[in-house]
C-alpha positions in Angstrom: 22.3 -182.7 51.7 21.1 -179.0 52.2 19.3 -179.7 55.5 22.4 -181.0 57.1 24.8 -178.3 56.0 26.3 -175.9 58.5 27.6 -177.8 61.3 31.1 -178.8 59.9 32.5 -181.8 58.3 32.1 -184.2 61.2 28.3 -183.3 61.6 27.8 -183.6 57.8 29.3 -186.9 57.6 27.6 -188.2 60.6 24.2 -187.0 59.5 24.8 -188.4 56.0 25.5 -191.8 57.4 22.4 -191.7 59.5 20.3 -190.4 56.6 21.0 -193.7 54.6 20.7 -195.9 57.7 24.3 -196.5 58.2 26.3 -197.2 61.4 27.5 -193.9 62.9 30.5 -195.9 64.2 31.8 -195.4 60.7 31.9 -191.6 61.0 35.7 -191.3 61.7 36.6 -193.6 58.6 34.2 -191.9 56.3 35.3 -188.4 57.6 38.9 -189.3 56.9 38.0 -190.2 53.3 35.8 -187.2 52.9 38.6 -185.0 54.1 41.2 -186.5 51.9 39.0 -186.1 48.9 38.0 -182.6 49.7 41.6 -181.5 50.6 42.8 -182.9 47.2 40.3 -180.8 45.2 38.7 -178.1 47.4 37.6 -175.8 44.5 36.6 -178.3 42.0 32.8 -177.8 42.1 32.8 -174.5 43.8 31.3 -171.5 42.1 30.9 -167.8 43.3 27.3 -167.0 43.6 25.8 -164.4 41.2 27.0 -160.9 42.0 29.1 -161.8 45.1 32.5 -160.8 43.7 31.2 -157.3 42.3 29.3 -156.7 45.6 32.3 -157.6 47.9 34.7 -155.4 45.8 32.2 -152.5 46.0 31.9 -153.0 49.9 35.8 -153.0 50.1 36.0 -149.9 47.9 33.6 -148.2 50.5 36.0 -149.1 53.4 34.0 -152.3 54.7 36.2 -154.9 56.2 35.1 -158.5 55.4 35.4 -161.5 57.4 34.5 -165.3 57.1 33.3 -167.4 59.9 33.0 -171.1 58.9 32.8 -174.5 60.2 35.2 -175.6 57.5 38.9 -175.8 58.4 40.8 -172.5 58.0 43.4 -173.8 55.5 40.7 -175.3 53.2 38.7 -172.0 53.5 41.7 -170.0 52.4 42.2 -172.4 49.5 38.6 -172.1 48.3 38.8 -168.2 48.6 42.0 -168.2 46.7 40.7 -170.7 44.0 37.7 -168.6 43.5 39.4 -165.2 43.3 37.9 -163.9 46.5 40.9 -164.1 48.9 42.0 -160.5 48.3 38.5 -159.3 49.3 38.6 -161.0 52.7 40.4 -159.5 55.7 40.0 -162.3 58.3 39.1 -166.0 58.4 38.2 -168.1 61.3 37.6 -171.8 60.6 36.4 -174.5 63.0 40.0 -175.3 63.8 41.0 -171.9 65.0 38.5 -171.6 67.9 37.5 -173.8 70.9 34.0 -174.6 69.4 32.5 -174.0 66.0 29.3 -172.3 65.1 26.9 -171.8 66.7 29.2 -170.9 69.5 29.3 -167.0 69.5 33.1 -167.1 70.2 33.6 -168.4 66.6 32.0 -165.3 65.2 33.5 -162.8 67.9 36.9 -164.2 66.9 36.4 -162.9 63.4 35.2 -159.5 64.8 38.2 -159.2 67.0 40.5 -159.9 64.0 38.7 -157.2 62.0 38.8 -154.8 64.9 35.0 -154.2 64.9 32.2 -154.5 67.4 29.0 -156.6 67.2 27.0 -153.4 66.9 28.8 -152.3 63.6 28.6 -155.8 62.1 26.2 -157.7 59.7 26.6 -161.4 59.5 25.5 -163.0 56.3 24.7 -166.7 56.2 22.6 -169.5 54.6 21.8 -171.9 57.5 19.9 -172.0 60.8 23.4 -172.5 62.4 24.4 -169.0 61.0 21.3 -167.3 62.2 21.8 -168.8 65.7 25.4 -167.8 65.7 24.6 -164.2 64.9 21.9 -164.2 67.5 24.2 -165.5 70.2 26.9 -163.1 69.3 24.5 -160.0 69.4 25.2 -159.4 65.6 22.7 -158.2 63.0 21.9 -161.1 60.6 20.9 -161.1 56.9 19.9 -164.5 55.4 20.5 -165.3 51.7 17.4 -166.3 49.9 19.1 -169.4 48.2 20.1 -170.8 51.6 18.0 -173.1 53.9 14.7 -171.5 55.0 15.0 -169.9 58.3 12.2 -168.1 60.1 12.2 -164.6 61.3 15.2 -163.4 59.4 15.7 -160.5 57.0 16.4 -162.1 53.6 18.6 -160.7 50.9 17.9 -161.6 47.3 21.5 -160.9 46.0 24.8 -159.8 47.5 24.4 -156.2 46.1 21.6 -155.8 48.7 24.4 -155.6 51.2 25.5 -152.3 49.7 22.5 -150.5 51.2 23.6 -151.8 54.6 26.8 -149.9 54.4 24.8 -146.8 55.1 23.2 -148.5 58.1 26.3 -149.8 59.7 30.0 -149.0 59.5 31.3 -152.5 59.0 30.0 -155.8 57.6 
């Protein structure tokens, strides 16, 4: 599944169907079932990665505003953030349903920046897929790629979220 993540639920379902030799005409029906199941229990198998909570709290304590740009729907993203205890650490969320086009369209990311009141020059975007790296590049935003994500060439990689703490001295916002 890892190689097909990042494009949102419709792309995920379509690629999964294709991967097993299924009929892409089934995408809408399978997407509906997927959405129903995910909406019913959006946090059931979700875990917070390693030192993420501590690092995000330290960033917030240092005045760094934090946003989420995701190809998930906004309401589901907020539920996942709340269910994992991260909601109070996030200042802005833009899901795929809150913008005209999802990632890698740069407007998706710049919508988050606008909500945070920050410029591209004072932002570092952290992601785990090629879609994230492309989104940052198109928006003119510095990018850091997590080591546990899909391999992406020519990206600065962070091994843990606490690596972001050193960036706080390089930029004013993350």
